[in-house]
C-alpha angles and dihedrals in degrees: 000000000000092000092050093051094042092049093054096044094044090051092055092044091050091053091052096043096045090048088052090051092050092046094050090047089052092050091050091054101040107030121101099191110091092214092057091047091049094048092047092049092049091052093042093052096042105136095209091055093048092048091048091052092051091047093050094044092050097050095036089056094044094048089046089054089048090053091050092050090050091049089053090058106269104138102184095112098164093046091049092047095051092040091054091047093049092047090047092052090050092050093047092046091054091045094050092045090059097034096053095050113111 
């Protein structure tokens, strides 16, 4: 049940967050007012927002793959759940290791 709820909520959040990223990128490119450009850049480069997008993308994709495997007949739900979580933690650890370097 958790995976089903997370998958739906993360899909909606990804739509909103990726739209915000695209919108701030557009404002950086097209705006002429320096204040607008500065505010858009600050929002676009916000580390918490970028990390949240990567987190949501990672687990949304992994849980989607889990759902596909279950639809194809694989019935090892707990193994798939923990396997997806372990793989997601590995992916995020590698991402954060590179992202947090100065």
